[in-house]
N, C-alpha and C positions, 0 to 999 in steps of 0.2 A: 753599258753602251748598247744602243739599238742595232739590230741587224741592218736596217736601212732607216736612217733618221729622216723620215718623210717630213717631219715638222720643220726641218731646216731648208727644205726646197722653197725657193721663192714663189712658186705657184701654189703652195699649200694654203688652203683657206678652211677655217673651221666654221663654216656656215651651214645652215640646214640645206639639204639636198646636194651637198658636195660629196663626192665619192672618196676623196683622199682621207678624211677623218675616219670613215667607215673601214677603209683598207688598213689604216694604221692600227685600229683596234683589233682587227683580225691578226695582224702581224705580232701583236703583243703576246698572244697565246703561243705562237711559234717561238718567240724569243724566250718566254718564260719556261719552256720545256728544257732549255739549256743544252740541247743536243743537235743544234743546227749551226752551220757556218754559212756566211754569204759567199756565193760563187757566181762567176760570169761564164756562161757557155757561148762560144762564138759560132755562128752559123752563117755561111759555110766556112771551111778551113781557108786560111788566107790565100793559098795557091789557087783555089777554085772560085774566087770571087767574081771574076769577069764573065758575064754572060754575053756572048756575041749575037749579032743579028742572024748569023747563019745557023747557030745552035742556040735557040732562044729558051731552052729549058735546062734547069739545074736541079738535081735532087741530092739532098744531103741527109745523112742519118746522124742524129745527135743522141748520145747516151748520157743519161742522168741516173744517179744512184736511186733505186726504188726506195720509197719512204721519204723522199725529199719533196719540196714544193716548188713549182714554177710561180714566180711572182709578177713578172712583167717583161717588157721588151724595150731595150734601149736602141734608138735609131736616131741619127742626128741630122740627116739631110735627105730630102726626096731625090731619088736617083732615076726613077722611072721603071720600076719593076712591080710585079704582082707576087704575092707569097701566100702560103698556107702552111700550117703546122698540123700534123696528124699524130696522135698518140697510137702507137702500134698495139700496145697492150689492151686498150679499150676500143680500138678501131674508131676513134673519135677525132673529127676534124675541128680545129678551133674556130674556123670560119666556114660558113656554108658554101661560099664561093671564095676564090682567091681575092685578097684585098690589095689595093695599091699601097706601096710603102709609105706614102704620105699619110695613111690612116694612123700611123704610130707617132706622128708629130703633133705637138700642141700648138695651138694658135693658127694652124693652117698655113704656116710659113716655114720654109726650110731654114730660115735664119733665127727663128725664135727658139730659145732654149737649146742651143747647139750642144750636143754631147751629153745631154741629161737623159735620165730615164723618163720618158714622156708617156708611156702607155703602161698602166698598171692593170692587171687582170682584176675583175670585179671581186674575186676571192682567190686565195692561194689555190693553185691547181695541184692536187696530189699526184705524185708519180707512182705508178704501180708497175709491177714486174711485167715485162723485162726492162723497163726504163728506157725504151727507145722511141724516138720521135723522128718522123720524116718531115724535113723542112724543104719545101719546094719553092722554086723561084722561076718566074717567067719574065722574059724581056718584052716590054711593050713596044719597043722601037723596032721598026722593020729595017732600019739602015745603020743604027749605031749600037755599039757595045755599051753595057751598063755594068756598074759595080754593085753586086748584091752583098748586103751585110745586115745582119741582125745580131744583137747581143742579148741573150736571155738571162734575166736575173733569177737566181735559184737560191732557196734556203736548203742547203744540202745536209742531209743527215750525217752525223758523225758515226761511223761504224767502228766499234771496238772489237777486236778478236776476243772470242770467249776462251778463257783459259781455265782448265780444271786439271785434275791428276792425269787425265788422258792426253793432255797436250792442247795446242791451239784448236779452236773451233770444234771441240768435242764436248758434249754435255753428257755426263754420266747420270744414270738414273739414281 
């Protein structure tokens, strides 16, 4: 069974110049390794989702196991916020400027493909130590509160404790 069966998505097209077949090929290597599980990381935590007009900025730290891969972003309806993701380990921002949440929707409409993973990264993004990402949200409305929500698709590495005569996590020479 595939980590994420992209071929089952109704938007999947195996045509020249389409990105989804290219991404599906890259995911095959991750699946073949046999040491990754699909996970969904929610940003921000549920209690912190509302960004008010009075306090229009929200910063959330997301932790992902190093050695994993970020695959894409699920976002189901445009709500009117800007966001950016920064990898703390590499000091790398995913976008040069904050992008509107509508950037992650397909078809340019908030009702197209609701609840589906609509934005795949061009290639799996490797997570390096310390495995922390800053997810920032900005409210674009000066008078209304907005609900911020992104769900990150991750191929999370399975970490097995090492066991030898010395006990767990000890490697003897």
